[in-house]
N, C-alpha and C positions, 0 to 999 in steps of 0.2 A: 440551567447553565452547566456546561461541562468544561473542565479545566485540564487541558492536556499538558503533558510534559515531553520534552525532547531528550532522546538518548541517541548516541551514535558511536561508531567506531572511531570517528574523528576526535570526539571528546575523550574516549578511552574508558577502560575499566570494566565494560560489560561483555567483552569477548570479541572474537573475530570469526567470520564465516569462512568455510572452506567446503570442498566436496565431502570431507570426512563425516561419517554418521555422527549425529548428536550435536554438531556445532550450532545448529539453529536452536536446539533445545537448551543448550547452555546459555545462550543469549536470552531466550524467553524466560528461563528460570530466574535469571538475574534481574531482568527489567520488569517482568510481570509480577513475580512472586517474592523474591528474596531481598531485592536491593543489592547494592554492591559498593565498592570503594572506587572512587575516581581520584587516584593518587592516595591521599590520606583523608579525603572528604567523603563521608557517607552519602550515598544517593538513594532516595526512597524508591520503592517499587511502585507499580501502578495499582497495586492492591488486589491483584487476581490471586487465585488459589490453585494449587496443584492437587487435583482431586484424588488421584491414586499414585502409588509409588511408580516411578518410571519402570517400564518393562521393555527390554530389548530396543532401546532407543525410540520408544514411543511414550508420549506423555499426554495427559488430558488436563486442559486449563479451563477455569471457570471465572468469568468476570464477577466482580463483587456487587455490581449495580446493573440496572436495566433488566433485560430478559434473563440473564444469567444462564444461557445455554452452555453446553459443554463442547469444547473444541478439541478434537483428538488430532494431534500432530504426529505423523509417522515420519521419523527422520532416519529410517533404516536404509535409504536408497543410495548406498555407497558402491560405486563401481566406476569403470572407465567412462561410462556414458551417463549414469544417473548422478546428477548434481542438484536434485530438487528434493523438497519435502512434500508431503501430501496432507491436506487438512480436510477433515470431515466434521460436521456439526451434528450433535445429538441433543434430544430433549432430556433424556435421562440415560444413565449407564450403570451397570452392575459391576463392571470391572473395566480395565483399560482397553479390552478388545470387544466388549459386548454392550450394545446400547439400543435404545428405542428411538425411532424417528430419525434415522440417519439421512443426511442430505448434503449436497454440495461438495462431493469429494473432488477437490481441485488442487492444483499444484502451486506451491509457494517456492519461489526461486531461492537458491543458496549461492551458487557460483556459476561462472560462465565457462569454466574449463578445468581440466584435471591435471594439467602440467604445472608442477610446483615451480618450475623455472619461470613461469609467466604469472607473477603475483597479481597483476591487474585482474586476470580472469580467475585465478585460483582463490584469491582472498579479496574480493572487491569491498569497497567501503559500503557501509549501511547506515541508515537513519531510521529510528523508530519513534513515532509521535503518537501518543495515545493517552487514554485515561482508563477509568474503571469499567468502561463499557465497550471499548474497541480501540483499534490502533491501525495506523498506516505503517507499512514496512517498505522502505525504499532501498534498492540494492543497485550498485553500480552495474550498468548494462554494457559490458565489454565483449559480448559474444560477437557482435558485428561492428562495434563502434569504438572510438578512442576518445579520451578527454578532449574537450574543445577549449580554445584559448579564452573565449568569452563566457560560455555556458558551463564550463567545468565538466563535472561527471554526468553523463547521460544515465538515467535511472529507469529501472522497471519498478512500478508502483504496485503494491498489494494493499488490500484492506480486509480486516476481519472484525466483525462485531455489529453492534446496533447502528441504525441510521435513523434520521428524523423522518417519520412517516407523514405523508400528506393526505392519507386516507383515514377517515373516521373508523374507529374500531379495529384498526390493523394491529393485531396482537403478535405479529411475527415479523416485525421490522428489524431483521438482522440479515447479514449478507456475508458471503465470502467472495472476494475479488482476487483472482490469481491469474494464472496464464495457462495456456493449453498444451504446452510441451511436457510430456511425462519424463523426459530424459535430461534435458539441459535447460538452463535459464535463458532461453532464446526468446527475446521479446518479438522477434519477427514472426513467430508462429501464433500470435494472438494474445497479446497482453491487454488487459481490460482498459488501461488508460491510454491506449494508442488509438487515434482517430482515423489515420490515413485519409485525412480530408475532413469531411463533415461528420458529426456524430449522428448515428441513427438511433432508433429506439429498440432494435433487437440485435442480438449477437448469436450466431448459430454455433460457434465453436465451443460453447460450454465453459467459458472461463470466468463467468460471473453469474452467480445465482442468489436469489433471495428466497427464504422459506415462505410457503404459502399458508399452511395451517397443519397442525398436528403431525409434523414431520414430513408433510408432502412437499416435494420440490416445486417451487414456483417457476414461472417462466424465466428463461434467460433474460437478463436485464442489460440495458445499455445506459450510457451517459448522454445527456443533452445539455447544450449550452443555451442559456436564455437569449444570447445575441444571435443564435442561429448557426448554421453550418458555415465552414470556410473551406476554400479550396486548398489542396495540399501545397505546402510551400509558402503560403501567405504568412506574413509576419516573421520571415526568416531573419530579417535585420532587426536586431534588438535596439530599443531606444533608451536613452537616458532621460528619465522623467524630470531630472533636475536641470536639464539643459535642452528644453524643447524650443523649437523655432516656430515661427508663424506658419500655420498650415499643418503642423504635426498633430497626429491624433493623440489625445491624452490617454495613457494606459488606464484600464479599468478592471476591476475584479468582479467576476460574475459567478454566483454560486452554481455548483454542479448538481444537476437534478438527475434522479434515477427514474427510468421509464421502462415500460415494456409495451407489448402490443395493445394493452388496454389503457395506456396513457400514463401520466406521471404517477409515481408511487411514493417518492420521498426525495430527500436531499442528503448528499454526502456531508458528514459532519466536518465543518471547518475547512472545506476544500473549495477553492475558487480557480477558475481559469483566468489567465492574465492576457489581456489583449489591448494594444499590441504588446508583444513580449518586451520586457525591460532588460537592460543590461545587468546581468548578475549570474553568478554560478550557482549550481545546486548546493544548498547548505547556507548560502548567504541569507541574511535577514534584512527586513526593512519594516518601517512603521508608516501607516497611513495617516491622513489628517485627523482621524478620530482617535489616534493613539493606539490602535490595534497593531500587534506585531505579527509578522508572517515569515515563513521560510520558503525560499524558492526551490522548486523541483522542476528540472528541465528533462523532458522526455524526447528522445530522438525517434521520430515516428518512421523515418526512412533516412538514408544517408544524406546528411545535409539539411534535413527538414525537421523542425522542432515544434513541439507544443510546450507551453509553460503553465505550471500550476503554482499556486501559493497555498500553503497550509497554515492556518491561523495558529498561533502559539499561545495566546493569552486566554482564549475562551472559545468554546464551540456552541 
């Protein structure tokens, strides 16, 4: 059993994102490694370690449990167009720039714009939910979209760390899920958690990879929904599960599976699709009949069309 914790810019204390180099590292240092103060209240870290001293806005993080691979985060990409960081996983490293078995060099978003006069794009809200093995990072997606009166902040979702493998003997059940744009956090150019309709089993853009073995890069992976694919735009109208009428479909949570061309490989930790979408903004929480708690994450897959996820908060 894994027990995640929630951190966010909304709760405060762990820092703010911006296009400036190292702002992502400051947040990761606080949340993963050092802990921080939320007002006057100490907040514990997720128990990761910083393997080497930071070098030129580059840091290497290691989870304290699970496969304990090394994640090198390059947060040097500061310019008018570069507003992303880059993550590469290694099996071992001798210094912050040298390692064995590197794979999955992918982009983690930071901000949607470089104009400090537009704070929505320059310093978007973020949520980090994770534990000693991996974490989700959700960042406000304002490159093409604006906040919605019902669904709140549209987000780009990322994941870094171990997943639950469905294959016997899978000793490399770790993944990096980012996005494909090397310059800006534009979810329109291939964010892993966008379906544009039904989910397939492969993605060719190279924005989500899982390791195969010995540092070898596994096939690009995709998400599948147990209830099957849906056409784009379905479920746009959110329902209130506490005020259903006769004939309304009851919202349900379906675990998100990880697949490639050879079939299912694993399951995303604590992540569920919500169908039909329920009325609630990103960051809102709810509890199901079993007493499990969840946070809503709303993803705008195209203008006016949404997918909704729920990330479990009490256990994975």
